[in-house]
Biopython code that builds the backbone (N, CA, C, O; Angstrom):
import numpy as np
from Bio.PDB.StructureBuilder import StructureBuilder

atoms = [
    (1, "MET", "N", (-21.079, 24.238, -10.681)),
    (1, "MET", "CA", (-19.714, 23.941, -10.727)),
    (1, "MET", "C", (-19.411, 22.863, -11.481)),
    (1, "MET", "O", (-19.938, 21.837, -11.052)),
    (2, "LEU", "N", (-18.274, 22.623, -13.156)),
    (2, "LEU", "CA", (-18.507, 21.785, -13.467)),
    (2, "LEU", "C", (-17.455, 20.682, -12.922)),
    (2, "LEU", "O", (-16.537, 21.050, -12.189)),
    (3, "LEU", "N", (-17.595, 19.384, -13.275)),
    (3, "LEU", "CA", (-16.554, 18.187, -12.322)),
    (3, "LEU", "C", (-16.612, 17.513, -13.165)),
    (3, "LEU", "O", (-17.678, 17.291, -13.740)),
    (4, "ARG", "N", (-15.116, 16.799, -13.615)),
    (4, "ARG", "CA", (-14.984, 16.103, -14.005)),
    (4, "ARG", "C", (-15.683, 14.304, -14.050)),
    (4, "ARG", "O", (-16.081, 13.790, -13.005)),
    (5, "TYR", "N", (-15.721, 13.661, -15.190)),
    (5, "TYR", "CA", (-16.464, 12.567, -14.702)),
    (5, "TYR", "C", (-15.331, 11.769, -13.819)),
    (5, "TYR", "O", (-14.140, 12.053, -13.943)),
    (6, "LYS", "N", (-15.753, 10.832, -12.993)),
    (6, "LYS", "CA", (-15.601, 9.937, -12.280)),
    (6, "LYS", "C", (-16.432, 8.847, -12.305)),
    (6, "LYS", "O", (-17.575, 9.168, -12.632)),
    (7, "LYS", "N", (-16.299, 7.762, -12.098)),
    (7, "LYS", "CA", (-17.002, 6.208, -12.170)),
    (7, "LYS", "C", (-17.782, 6.282, -11.141)),
    (7, "LYS", "O", (-18.742, 5.513, -11.180)),
    (8, "SER", "N", (-17.693, 6.933, -10.254)),
    (8, "SER", "CA", (-18.764, 6.791, -9.105)),
    (8, "SER", "C", (-20.382, 7.472, -9.354)),
    (8, "SER", "O", (-21.408, 6.972, -8.894)),
    (9, "PHE", "N", (-20.297, 9.021, -10.390)),
    (9, "PHE", "CA", (-21.281, 9.138, -10.607)),
    (9, "PHE", "C", (-21.576, 8.860, -11.899)),
    (9, "PHE", "O", (-22.028, 9.689, -12.688)),
    (10, "GLU", "N", (-21.210, 7.114, -12.283)),
    (10, "GLU", "CA", (-21.891, 6.912, -14.013)),
    (10, "GLU", "C", (-23.553, 6.895, -13.851)),
    (10, "GLU", "O", (-24.165, 7.127, -14.893)),
    (11, "LYS", "N", (-24.395, 6.627, -12.575)),
    (11, "LYS", "CA", (-25.845, 6.467, -12.162)),
    (11, "LYS", "C", (-26.803, 7.426, -12.965)),
    (11, "LYS", "O", (-27.830, 7.311, -13.633)),
    (12, "ILE", "N", (-25.775, 8.636, -12.481)),
    (12, "ILE", "CA", (-25.983, 9.645, -12.383)),
    (12, "ILE", "C", (-26.339, 10.457, -13.623)),
    (12, "ILE", "O", (-27.466, 10.916, -13.804)),
    (13, "ALA", "N", (-25.055, 10.649, -14.686)),
    (13, "ALA", "CA", (-24.427, 10.361, -15.690)),
    (13, "ALA", "C", (-25.118, 9.959, -16.962)),
    (13, "ALA", "O", (-25.138, 10.693, -17.950)),
    (14, "MET", "N", (-25.738, 8.663, -16.911)),
    (14, "MET", "CA", (-26.453, 8.199, -17.283)),
    (14, "MET", "C", (-27.260, 8.512, -17.737)),
    (14, "MET", "O", (-27.485, 8.474, -18.947)),
    (15, "GLY", "N", (-28.478, 9.239, -16.216)),
    (15, "GLY", "CA", (-29.101, 9.597, -16.464)),
    (15, "GLY", "C", (-29.646, 10.651, -16.519)),
    (15, "GLY", "O", (-30.860, 10.829, -16.426)),
    (16, "LEU", "N", (-28.522, 11.759, -16.733)),
    (16, "LEU", "CA", (-28.538, 13.127, -17.438)),
    (16, "LEU", "C", (-28.330, 12.897, -19.059)),
    (16, "LEU", "O", (-28.569, 13.604, -20.037)),
    (17, "MET", "N", (-27.824, 11.700, -18.903)),
    (17, "MET", "CA", (-27.402, 11.289, -20.688)),
    (17, "MET", "C", (-28.387, 11.036, -21.403)),
    (17, "MET", "O", (-28.519, 10.893, -22.619)),
    (18, "SER", "N", (-28.939, 11.000, -20.718)),
    (18, "SER", "CA", (-30.153, 9.853, -21.823)),
    (18, "SER", "C", (-31.460, 11.095, -21.216)),
    (18, "SER", "O", (-32.628, 10.902, -20.879)),
    (19, "PHE", "N", (-30.979, 11.836, -21.250)),
    (19, "PHE", "CA", (-32.212, 12.655, -21.722)),
    (19, "PHE", "C", (-32.414, 13.624, -23.812)),
    (19, "PHE", "O", (-33.146, 14.286, -24.548)),
    (20, "MET", "N", (-30.955, 12.854, -23.664)),
    (20, "MET", "CA", (-30.602, 13.004, -25.264)),
    (20, "MET", "C", (-31.091, 12.528, -26.375)),
    (20, "MET", "O", (-30.806, 11.375, -26.698)),
    (21, "PRO", "N", (-31.819, 13.221, -27.075)),
    (21, "PRO", "CA", (-32.758, 12.240, -28.141)),
    (21, "PRO", "C", (-32.094, 10.928, -28.546)),
    (21, "PRO", "O", (-32.705, 9.908, -28.227)),
    (22, "LYS", "N", (-30.484, 10.738, -29.456)),
    (22, "LYS", "CA", (-30.098, 9.968, -29.731)),
    (22, "LYS", "C", (-29.814, 8.628, -28.467)),
    (22, "LYS", "O", (-29.785, 7.412, -28.651)),
    (23, "GLU", "N", (-29.656, 9.310, -27.356)),
    (23, "GLU", "CA", (-29.099, 8.215, -26.152)),
    (23, "GLU", "C", (-30.309, 7.999, -25.407)),
    (23, "GLU", "O", (-30.284, 8.273, -24.208)),
    (24, "ARG", "N", (-31.566, 7.467, -26.019)),
    (24, "ARG", "CA", (-32.869, 6.935, -24.866)),
    (24, "ARG", "C", (-32.474, 5.057, -24.539)),
    (24, "ARG", "O", (-32.488, 4.426, -23.483)),
    (25, "ASP", "N", (-32.201, 4.693, -25.741)),
    (25, "ASP", "CA", (-31.212, 3.998, -25.939)),
    (25, "ASP", "C", (-30.949, 2.986, -24.932)),
    (25, "ASP", "O", (-31.124, 3.846, -24.070)),
    (26, "LEU", "N", (-30.580, 1.509, -23.961)),
    (26, "LEU", "CA", (-29.983, 1.594, -23.171)),
    (26, "LEU", "C", (-28.393, 0.752, -24.368)),
    (26, "LEU", "O", (-27.355, 1.346, -24.660)),
    (27, "LYS", "N", (-28.575, 0.067, -24.567)),
    (27, "LYS", "CA", (-27.376, -0.466, -25.315)),
    (27, "LYS", "C", (-26.765, 0.765, -25.962)),
    (27, "LYS", "O", (-25.599, 0.750, -25.567)),
    (28, "VAL", "N", (-26.949, 1.927, -26.823)),
    (28, "VAL", "CA", (-26.600, 3.552, -26.958)),
    (28, "VAL", "C", (-25.859, 3.826, -26.031)),
    (28, "VAL", "O", (-24.646, 3.629, -25.960)),
    (29, "LEU", "N", (-26.703, 4.400, -25.106)),
    (29, "LEU", "CA", (-26.529, 5.163, -23.527)),
    (29, "LEU", "C", (-24.730, 4.301, -23.324)),
    (29, "LEU", "O", (-23.674, 4.907, -23.506)),
    (30, "GLN", "N", (-24.821, 3.097, -22.997)),
    (30, "GLN", "CA", (-23.327, 2.537, -22.901)),
    (30, "GLN", "C", (-22.874, 2.794, -23.633)),
    (30, "GLN", "O", (-22.292, 3.875, -23.720)),
    (31, "LYS", "N", (-22.920, 1.817, -24.637)),
    (31, "LYS", "CA", (-21.561, 2.421, -25.898)),
    (31, "LYS", "C", (-21.335, 3.800, -25.941)),
    (31, "LYS", "O", (-20.840, 4.019, -27.046)),
    (32, "THR", "N", (-21.402, 4.479, -25.534)),
    (32, "THR", "CA", (-21.745, 6.641, -25.332)),
    (32, "THR", "C", (-21.074, 6.980, -24.229)),
    (32, "THR", "O", (-20.565, 8.099, -24.171)),
    (33, "MET", "N", (-20.930, 5.859, -22.914)),
    (33, "MET", "CA", (-20.972, 5.577, -21.240)),
    (33, "MET", "C", (-19.658, 5.058, -21.499)),
    (33, "MET", "O", (-18.678, 5.238, -20.775)),
    (34, "GLN", "N", (-19.691, 4.362, -22.639)),
    (34, "GLN", "CA", (-17.817, 3.415, -22.554)),
    (34, "GLN", "C", (-16.912, 3.948, -23.275)),
    (34, "GLN", "O", (-15.759, 3.523, -23.197)),
    (35, "LYS", "N", (-17.221, 4.914, -24.067)),
    (35, "LYS", "CA", (-16.171, 6.047, -24.902)),
    (35, "LYS", "C", (-15.920, 6.961, -23.823)),
    (35, "LYS", "O", (-14.741, 7.309, -23.885)),
    (36, "TYR", "N", (-16.435, 7.421, -23.000)),
    (36, "TYR", "CA", (-16.069, 8.912, -22.706)),
    (36, "TYR", "C", (-15.522, 8.197, -21.534)),
    (36, "TYR", "O", (-14.868, 8.989, -20.856)),
    (37, "GLU", "N", (-15.540, 6.584, -20.857)),
    (37, "GLU", "CA", (-14.314, 6.172, -19.810)),
    (37, "GLU", "C", (-14.018, 5.618, -20.713)),
    (37, "GLU", "O", (-15.133, 5.140, -20.921)),
    (38, "GLU", "N", (-13.225, 5.101, -21.772)),
    (38, "GLU", "CA", (-12.148, 4.710, -22.150)),
    (38, "GLU", "C", (-10.832, 5.471, -23.145)),
    (38, "GLU", "O", (-9.608, 5.371, -23.226)),
    (39, "ASN", "N", (-11.766, 6.143, -23.707)),
    (39, "ASN", "CA", (-11.104, 7.222, -24.489)),
    (39, "ASN", "C", (-10.417, 8.398, -23.970)),
    (39, "ASN", "O", (-11.201, 9.235, -23.521)),
    (40, "PRO", "N", (-9.177, 8.711, -23.898)),
    (40, "PRO", "CA", (-8.516, 9.745, -23.089)),
    (40, "PRO", "C", (-8.721, 11.183, -23.631)),
    (40, "PRO", "O", (-8.172, 12.117, -23.046)),
    (41, "ASP", "N", (-9.922, 11.519, -25.338)),
    (41, "ASP", "CA", (-10.210, 12.310, -26.467)),
    (41, "ASP", "C", (-11.412, 12.879, -25.456)),
    (41, "ASP", "O", (-11.782, 14.052, -25.394)),
    (42, "TRP", "N", (-11.834, 11.959, -24.819)),
    (42, "TRP", "CA", (-13.448, 12.370, -25.013)),
    (42, "TRP", "C", (-14.397, 12.341, -23.291)),
    (42, "TRP", "O", (-14.879, 11.455, -22.586)),
    (43, "GLN", "N", (-14.273, 13.927, -23.210)),
    (43, "GLN", "CA", (-14.724, 13.967, -21.816)),
    (43, "GLN", "C", (-15.669, 14.675, -21.620)),
    (43, "GLN", "O", (-16.080, 15.732, -22.099)),
    (44, "LEU", "N", (-16.291, 13.347, -20.139)),
    (44, "LEU", "CA", (-17.412, 14.006, -19.718)),
    (44, "LEU", "C", (-17.131, 15.168, -18.617)),
    (44, "LEU", "O", (-16.099, 15.122, -17.948)),
    (45, "PHE", "N", (-18.043, 16.167, -18.459)),
    (45, "PHE", "CA", (-18.308, 16.614, -17.323)),
    (45, "PHE", "C", (-20.011, 16.719, -16.319)),
    (45, "PHE", "O", (-20.842, 15.835, -16.527)),
    (46, "LEU", "N", (-20.251, 17.581, -15.546)),
    (46, "LEU", "CA", (-20.765, 16.783, -14.894)),
    (46, "LEU", "C", (-21.713, 18.895, -14.453)),
    (46, "LEU", "O", (-20.821, 19.736, -14.574)),
    (47, "TRP", "N", (-22.487, 19.269, -14.233)),
    (47, "TRP", "CA", (-22.784, 20.561, -13.524)),
    (47, "TRP", "C", (-23.170, 20.083, -11.943)),
    (47, "TRP", "O", (-24.079, 19.376, -11.507)),
    (48, "LYS", "N", (-22.467, 20.534, -11.534)),
    (48, "LYS", "CA", (-23.532, 20.307, -9.941)),
    (48, "LYS", "C", (-24.258, 21.883, -9.623)),
    (48, "LYS", "O", (-24.077, 22.942, -10.222)),
    (49, "LYS", "N", (-24.713, 21.722, -9.011)),
    (49, "LYS", "CA", (-25.550, 22.948, -8.427)),
    (49, "LYS", "C", (-26.357, 22.801, -6.720)),
    (49, "LYS", "O", (-27.128, 21.948, -6.281)),
    (50, "GLY", "N", (-25.954, 23.643, -6.290)),
    (50, "GLY", "CA", (-25.682, 22.701, -4.323)),
    (50, "GLY", "C", (-25.326, 21.689, -4.416)),
    (50, "GLY", "O", (-24.183, 21.413, -4.779)),
    (51, "GLU", "N", (-26.528, 20.545, -4.003)),
    (51, "GLU", "CA", (-26.357, 18.945, -3.795)),
    (51, "GLU", "C", (-26.748, 18.276, -5.074)),
    (51, "GLU", "O", (-27.035, 17.104, -4.829)),
    (52, "ASP", "N", (-26.838, 18.484, -5.994)),
    (52, "ASP", "CA", (-27.643, 17.561, -6.684)),
    (52, "ASP", "C", (-26.831, 17.912, -8.776)),
    (52, "ASP", "O", (-26.778, 18.879, -9.536)),
    (53, "PHE", "N", (-26.608, 17.172, -8.797)),
    (53, "PHE", "CA", (-26.096, 17.453, -10.230)),
    (53, "PHE", "C", (-26.938, 17.166, -11.844)),
    (53, "PHE", "O", (-27.300, 16.251, -12.585)),
    (54, "VAL", "N", (-26.924, 18.557, -11.737)),
    (54, "VAL", "CA", (-28.590, 18.785, -12.702)),
    (54, "VAL", "C", (-27.765, 19.204, -15.005)),
    (54, "VAL", "O", (-28.049, 19.879, -15.994)),
    (55, "GLY", "N", (-26.775, 18.222, -14.540)),
    (55, "GLY", "CA", (-26.261, 18.748, -15.836)),
    (55, "GLY", "C", (-25.329, 18.255, -16.113)),
    (55, "GLY", "O", (-24.502, 18.072, -15.219)),
    (56, "LEU", "N", (-24.922, 17.648, -17.999)),
    (56, "LEU", "CA", (-23.608, 16.924, -18.151)),
    (56, "LEU", "C", (-23.598, 17.912, -19.657)),
    (56, "LEU", "O", (-24.368, 18.643, -20.281)),
    (57, "LEU", "N", (-22.131, 17.368, -19.754)),
    (57, "LEU", "CA", (-21.811, 18.044, -20.729)),
    (57, "LEU", "C", (-20.544, 17.089, -21.544)),
    (57, "LEU", "O", (-19.781, 16.495, -20.783)),
    (58, "GLY", "N", (-20.367, 16.972, -22.679)),
    (58, "GLY", "CA", (-19.479, 15.999, -22.900)),
    (58, "GLY", "C", (-18.868, 16.597, -24.057)),
    (58, "GLY", "O", (-19.588, 17.187, -24.862)),
    (59, "VAL", "N", (-17.266, 16.494, -24.288)),
    (59, "VAL", "CA", (-16.619, 16.753, -25.448)),
    (59, "VAL", "C", (-15.387, 15.945, -25.527)),
    (59, "VAL", "O", (-14.648, 15.464, -24.668)),
    (60, "GLU", "N", (-15.386, 15.938, -27.259)),
    (60, "GLU", "CA", (-14.121, 15.586, -27.787)),
    (60, "GLU", "C", (-13.032, 16.182, -27.927)),
    (60, "GLU", "O", (-13.031, 17.396, -28.131)),
    (61, "MET", "N", (-11.809, 15.424, -27.843)),
    (61, "MET", "CA", (-10.661, 16.734, -27.836)),
    (61, "MET", "C", (-9.989, 16.380, -28.989)),
    (61, "MET", "O", (-9.743, 15.247, -29.401)),
    (62, "THR", "N", (-9.650, 17.703, -29.584)),
    (62, "THR", "CA", (-8.569, 17.057, -30.989)),
    (62, "THR", "C", (-7.305, 17.991, -30.313)),
    (62, "THR", "O", (-7.061, 18.354, -29.162)),
    (63, "GLU", "N", (-6.544, 18.215, -31.807)),
    (63, "GLU", "CA", (-5.661, 18.950, -31.682)),
    (63, "GLU", "C", (-5.081, 20.467, -31.106)),
    (63, "GLU", "O", (-4.185, 20.874, -30.368)),
    (64, "ASP", "N", (-6.411, 21.133, -32.102)),
    (64, "ASP", "CA", (-6.841, 22.798, -31.450)),
    (64, "ASP", "C", (-8.439, 22.824, -31.428)),
    (64, "ASP", "O", (-8.988, 23.828, -31.883)),
    (65, "ALA", "N", (-8.963, 22.121, -31.089)),
    (65, "ALA", "CA", (-10.418, 21.932, -30.877)),
    (65, "ALA", "C", (-11.625, 21.001, -30.027)),
    (65, "ALA", "O", (-11.938, 19.822, -30.193)),
    (66, "PHE", "N", (-12.071, 21.853, -29.219)),
    (66, "PHE", "CA", (-12.696, 20.752, -28.929)),
    (66, "PHE", "C", (-14.675, 20.698, -29.634)),
    (66, "PHE", "O", (-15.462, 21.426, -30.238)),
    (67, "ILE", "N", (-14.610, 19.260, -28.987)),
    (67, "ILE", "CA", (-16.808, 19.697, -29.841)),
    (67, "ILE", "C", (-17.312, 18.042, -29.246)),
    (67, "ILE", "O", (-16.972, 16.860, -29.303)),
    (68, "ILE", "N", (-18.708, 19.254, -28.464)),
    (68, "ILE", "CA", (-18.918, 18.998, -28.536)),
    (68, "ILE", "C", (-19.937, 18.359, -28.104)),
    (68, "ILE", "O", (-20.850, 19.102, -27.744)),
    (69, "HIS", "N", (-20.169, 17.027, -27.981)),
    (69, "HIS", "CA", (-20.960, 15.694, -28.494)),
    (69, "HIS", "C", (-22.500, 16.169, -27.972)),
    (69, "HIS", "O", (-23.435, 16.524, -28.689)),
    (70, "HIS", "N", (-22.459, 16.040, -26.181)),
    (70, "HIS", "CA", (-23.142, 15.981, -25.229)),
    (70, "HIS", "C", (-23.869, 16.818, -24.752)),
    (70, "HIS", "O", (-23.148, 16.833, -23.755)),
    (71, "ILE", "N", (-24.742, 17.653, -24.475)),
    (71, "ILE", "CA", (-25.323, 18.920, -23.585)),
    (71, "ILE", "C", (-26.608, 18.113, -23.265)),
    (71, "ILE", "O", (-27.279, 17.411, -24.022)),
    (72, "SER", "N", (-26.790, 18.411, -21.864)),
    (72, "SER", "CA", (-28.428, 17.729, -20.876)),
    (72, "SER", "C", (-27.771, 18.390, -19.461)),
    (72, "SER", "O", (-26.743, 18.569, -18.808)),
    (73, "VAL", "N", (-29.648, 18.663, -19.563)),
    (73, "VAL", "CA", (-29.910, 19.630, -18.132)),
    (73, "VAL", "C", (-31.215, 18.438, -18.271)),
    (73, "VAL", "O", (-31.846, 18.000, -19.233)),
    (74, "ASN", "N", (-31.250, 18.179, -16.800)),
    (74, "ASN", "CA", (-32.133, 17.228, -16.323)),
    (74, "ASN", "C", (-33.790, 18.658, -15.906)),
    (74, "ASN", "O", (-34.055, 19.613, -15.175)),
    (75, "PRO", "N", (-34.296, 17.938, -16.836)),
    (75, "PRO", "CA", (-36.025, 18.835, -16.959)),
    (75, "PRO", "C", (-36.078, 19.726, -15.472)),
    (75, "PRO", "O", (-35.910, 20.943, -15.562)),
    (76, "SER", "N", (-36.210, 19.383, -14.700)),
    (76, "SER", "CA", (-36.761, 20.048, -13.629)),
    (76, "SER", "C", (-35.695, 21.473, -13.494)),
    (76, "SER", "O", (-35.689, 22.253, -12.542)),
    (77, "HIS", "N", (-34.784, 21.551, -14.784)),
    (77, "HIS", "CA", (-33.886, 22.831, -14.010)),
    (77, "HIS", "C", (-33.287, 23.416, -15.813)),
    (77, "HIS", "O", (-32.158, 23.296, -16.289)),
    (78, "ARG", "N", (-34.343, 23.942, -16.356)),
    (78, "ARG", "CA", (-34.675, 24.147, -17.728)),
    (78, "ARG", "C", (-34.597, 25.322, -17.756)),
    (78, "ARG", "O", (-35.064, 25.729, -16.692)),
    (79, "GLY", "N", (-34.305, 26.054, -18.304)),
    (79, "GLY", "CA", (-35.275, 27.896, -18.197)),
    (79, "GLY", "C", (-34.082, 28.553, -17.211)),
    (79, "GLY", "O", (-34.101, 29.749, -16.921)),
    (80, "GLU", "N", (-33.176, 27.752, -16.792)),
    (80, "GLU", "CA", (-32.645, 28.048, -15.460)),
    (80, "GLU", "C", (-30.883, 29.010, -15.836)),
    (80, "GLU", "O", (-30.476, 29.846, -15.029)),
    (81, "GLY", "N", (-29.933, 28.611, -17.378)),
    (81, "GLY", "CA", (-29.220, 28.546, -17.452)),
    (81, "GLY", "C", (-27.800, 27.775, -17.103)),
    (81, "GLY", "O", (-26.627, 28.118, -16.955)),
    (82, "VAL", "N", (-28.370, 26.843, -17.066)),
    (82, "VAL", "CA", (-26.982, 25.162, -16.894)),
    (82, "VAL", "C", (-26.590, 25.255, -17.607)),
    (82, "VAL", "O", (-25.368, 25.326, -17.738)),
    (83, "GLY", "N", (-27.440, 25.309, -18.502)),
    (83, "GLY", "CA", (-26.506, 24.959, -19.980)),
    (83, "GLY", "C", (-25.311, 25.525, -20.654)),
    (83, "GLY", "O", (-24.254, 25.083, -21.105)),
    (84, "ARG", "N", (-26.109, 27.100, -20.504)),
    (84, "ARG", "CA", (-24.747, 28.121, -20.904)),
    (84, "ARG", "C", (-23.805, 28.735, -19.599)),
    (84, "ARG", "O", (-23.216, 29.768, -19.281)),
    (85, "ALA", "N", (-24.072, 27.432, -19.106)),
    (85, "ALA", "CA", (-22.949, 28.182, -17.986)),
    (85, "ALA", "C", (-22.314, 27.227, -17.572)),
    (85, "ALA", "O", (-21.569, 27.298, -16.595)),
    (86, "MET", "N", (-22.648, 25.446, -18.736)),
    (86, "MET", "CA", (-21.955, 24.773, -18.875)),
    (86, "MET", "C", (-20.557, 25.366, -20.371)),
    (86, "MET", "O", (-19.339, 25.282, -20.532)),
    (87, "VAL", "N", (-21.458, 25.790, -20.939)),
    (87, "VAL", "CA", (-20.978, 26.345, -22.198)),
    (87, "VAL", "C", (-19.605, 27.107, -21.267)),
    (87, "VAL", "O", (-18.464, 26.736, -20.996)),
    (88, "GLU", "N", (-20.244, 28.084, -21.034)),
    (88, "GLU", "CA", (-19.641, 29.066, -20.638)),
    (88, "GLU", "C", (-18.201, 28.750, -19.954)),
    (88, "GLU", "O", (-17.170, 29.362, -20.232)),
    (89, "LYS", "N", (-18.282, 27.926, -19.222)),
    (89, "LYS", "CA", (-16.877, 27.268, -18.638)),
    (89, "LYS", "C", (-16.245, 26.230, -18.867)),
    (89, "LYS", "O", (-15.284, 25.801, -18.228)),
    (90, "ILE", "N", (-16.981, 25.561, -20.209)),
    (90, "ILE", "CA", (-15.709, 24.364, -20.566)),
    (90, "ILE", "C", (-15.012, 26.025, -21.377)),
    (90, "ILE", "O", (-14.102, 25.659, -22.121)),
    (91, "GLN", "N", (-15.112, 27.113, -21.426)),
    (91, "GLN", "CA", (-14.667, 27.630, -23.016)),
    (91, "GLN", "C", (-13.740, 28.351, -22.440)),
    (91, "GLN", "O", (-12.930, 28.937, -23.157)),
    (92, "GLN", "N", (-13.679, 28.440, -21.240)),
    (92, "GLN", "CA", (-12.829, 28.856, -19.929)),
    (92, "GLN", "C", (-11.988, 27.420, -20.152)),
    (92, "GLN", "O", (-11.130, 27.637, -21.007)),
    (93, "MET", "N", (-11.952, 26.557, -19.862)),
    (93, "MET", "CA", (-11.376, 25.965, -19.412)),
    (93, "MET", "C", (-10.322, 25.267, -20.780)),
    (93, "MET", "O", (-9.265, 24.638, -20.742)),
    (94, "MET", "N", (-10.868, 25.556, -21.494)),
    (94, "MET", "CA", (-10.656, 25.142, -22.973)),
    (94, "MET", "C", (-9.391, 26.553, -23.809)),
    (94, "MET", "O", (-8.727, 26.635, -24.842)),
    (95, "GLN", "N", (-9.619, 27.297, -22.760)),
    (95, "GLN", "CA", (-8.645, 28.644, -23.562)),
    (95, "GLN", "C", (-8.901, 28.479, -24.984)),
    (95, "GLN", "O", (-10.020, 28.475, -25.496)),
    (96, "GLU", "N", (-7.979, 28.366, -25.487)),
    (96, "GLU", "CA", (-6.842, 29.070, -26.385)),
    (96, "GLU", "C", (-8.374, 27.649, -28.259)),
    (96, "GLU", "O", (-8.781, 27.874, -29.399)),
    (97, "ARG", "N", (-8.468, 26.545, -27.296)),
    (97, "ARG", "CA", (-8.941, 26.224, -28.587)),
    (97, "ARG", "C", (-10.487, 26.532, -29.298)),
    (97, "ARG", "O", (-11.397, 27.056, -28.656)),
    (98, "GLU", "N", (-10.586, 26.212, -30.394)),
    (98, "GLU", "CA", (-12.022, 26.845, -31.244)),
    (98, "GLU", "C", (-12.629, 25.565, -29.889)),
    (98, "GLU", "O", (-12.024, 24.633, -29.361)),
    (99, "MET", "N", (-14.165, 26.118, -29.687)),
    (99, "MET", "CA", (-15.121, 25.300, -29.709)),
    (99, "MET", "C", (-16.170, 25.122, -31.262)),
    (99, "MET", "O", (-16.410, 26.067, -32.014)),
    (100, "ARG", "N", (-16.712, 23.578, -31.483)),
    (100, "ARG", "CA", (-17.539, 23.324, -32.071)),
    (100, "ARG", "C", (-18.604, 22.580, -32.156)),
    (100, "ARG", "O", (-18.615, 22.124, -31.013)),
    (101, "SER", "N", (-19.684, 22.038, -32.781)),
    (101, "SER", "CA", (-20.582, 21.463, -32.295)),
    (101, "SER", "C", (-20.595, 20.153, -33.611)),
    (101, "SER", "O", (-19.807, 20.030, -34.549)),
    (102, "THR", "N", (-21.373, 19.597, -33.375)),
    (102, "THR", "CA", (-21.854, 18.731, -33.779)),
    (102, "THR", "C", (-23.393, 18.737, -33.756)),
    (102, "THR", "O", (-24.059, 18.883, -32.731)),
    (103, "GLU", "N", (-24.143, 18.472, -35.637)),
    (103, "GLU", "CA", (-25.530, 18.076, -35.254)),
    (103, "GLU", "C", (-26.818, 18.585, -34.049)),
    (103, "GLU", "O", (-27.549, 19.524, -33.735)),
    (104, "GLU", "N", (-26.454, 17.251, -33.713)),
    (104, "GLU", "CA", (-27.666, 17.272, -32.393)),
    (104, "GLU", "C", (-26.720, 18.609, -31.506)),
    (104, "GLU", "O", (-27.256, 19.458, -32.217)),
    (105, "THR", "N", (-26.215, 19.077, -30.999)),
    (105, "THR", "CA", (-25.742, 19.895, -30.051)),
    (105, "THR", "C", (-25.538, 21.090, -30.974)),
    (105, "THR", "O", (-25.630, 22.135, -30.330)),
    (106, "HIS", "N", (-25.280, 21.293, -32.329)),
    (106, "HIS", "CA", (-25.387, 22.735, -33.097)),
    (106, "HIS", "C", (-26.809, 24.151, -32.386)),
    (106, "HIS", "O", (-27.092, 25.322, -32.131)),
    (107, "ALA", "N", (-27.063, 23.211, -32.412)),
    (107, "ALA", "CA", (-29.419, 24.847, -32.549)),
    (107, "ALA", "C", (-28.789, 25.399, -31.287)),
    (107, "ALA", "O", (-28.381, 26.558, -31.359)),
    (108, "PHE", "N", (-28.582, 24.464, -29.640)),
    (108, "PHE", "CA", (-28.623, 24.950, -28.676)),
    (108, "PHE", "C", (-26.874, 25.803, -28.674)),
    (108, "PHE", "O", (-27.201, 26.946, -28.355)),
    (109, "LEU", "N", (-25.996, 25.819, -28.775)),
    (109, "LEU", "CA", (-24.875, 26.270, -29.167)),
    (109, "LEU", "C", (-24.775, 27.714, -30.130)),
    (109, "LEU", "O", (-24.506, 28.847, -29.730)),
    (110, "GLU", "N", (-25.027, 27.349, -31.263)),
    (110, "GLU", "CA", (-25.850, 28.597, -32.087)),
    (110, "GLU", "C", (-26.033, 29.987, -30.662)),
    (110, "GLU", "O", (-25.492, 31.089, -30.579)),
    (111, "LYS", "N", (-27.251, 29.123, -29.514)),
    (111, "LYS", "CA", (-27.507, 30.194, -28.277)),
    (111, "LYS", "C", (-26.825, 30.856, -27.580)),
    (111, "LYS", "O", (-26.912, 31.999, -27.133)),
    (112, "CYS", "N", (-25.888, 29.803, -27.480)),
    (112, "CYS", "CA", (-24.578, 30.442, -26.541)),
    (112, "CYS", "C", (-23.643, 31.298, -26.875)),
    (112, "CYS", "O", (-23.298, 31.425, -28.049)),
    (113, "PRO", "N", (-22.877, 32.302, -25.457)),
    (113, "PRO", "CA", (-22.192, 33.342, -26.432)),
    (113, "PRO", "C", (-20.595, 32.959, -26.800)),
    (113, "PRO", "O", (-20.146, 32.166, -25.973)),
    (114, "GLN", "N", (-20.222, 33.106, -27.206)),
    (114, "GLN", "CA", (-18.382, 32.934, -28.235)),
    (114, "GLN", "C", (-17.933, 33.023, -28.012)),
    (114, "GLN", "O", (-18.115, 34.234, -27.890)),
    (115, "LYS", "N", (-16.350, 32.772, -27.325)),
    (115, "LYS", "CA", (-15.615, 33.019, -26.742)),
    (115, "LYS", "C", (-14.652, 32.468, -28.381)),
    (115, "LYS", "O", (-15.031, 32.002, -29.456)),
    (116, "LYS", "N", (-13.794, 32.702, -28.016)),
    (116, "LYS", "CA", (-11.836, 32.763, -29.047)),
    (116, "LYS", "C", (-13.018, 31.527, -29.754)),
    (116, "LYS", "O", (-13.720, 30.783, -29.069)),
    (117, "GLY", "N", (-12.986, 31.575, -31.367)),
    (117, "GLY", "CA", (-12.981, 30.532, -31.975)),
    (117, "GLY", "C", (-14.637, 30.489, -32.876)),
    (117, "GLY", "O", (-14.896, 30.540, -34.078)),
    (118, "GLY", "N", (-15.374, 30.393, -31.848)),
    (118, "GLY", "CA", (-17.246, 29.728, -32.126)),
    (118, "GLY", "C", (-16.793, 28.614, -32.768)),
    (118, "GLY", "O", (-15.684, 28.081, -32.821)),
    (119, "LEU", "N", (-17.990, 28.326, -33.307)),
    (119, "LEU", "CA", (-18.869, 27.585, -34.459)),
    (119, "LEU", "C", (-18.039, 26.996, -35.423)),
    (119, "LEU", "O", (-18.533, 26.389, -36.374)),
]
sb = StructureBuilder()
sb.init_structure("model")
sb.init_model(0)
sb.init_chain("A")
sb.init_seg("    ")
for serial, (resi, resn, name, xyz) in enumerate(atoms, 1):
    if name == "N":
        sb.init_residue(resn, " ", resi, " ")
    sb.init_atom(name, np.array(xyz, "f"), 0.0, 1.0, " ", f" {name:<3s}", serial, name[0])
structure = sb.get_structure()
């Protein structure tokens, strides 16, 4: 289940985000989290499986598209389809918007089934 980030999820979100190579430094991670908390065009989502949060997806909204900046899955849950499920769900939520990637997320997103727009 994909849930919108709220402040009470901060530690969990930071832990999941820290699995991304560019977010390992604490100061960089804190700046990224601040961007998601303060900018309404940047939205963060967490994937809940059972009682645990096991994945994170961060998007930037534009007028006609959404850009996936962050996608991270807890290493103990990798290979279970969590990343693909998050991408599929966000595409359903964004409906007619085109999905775009960053250099960091492009390789993973190329492996995911594309709905309208693609990369």
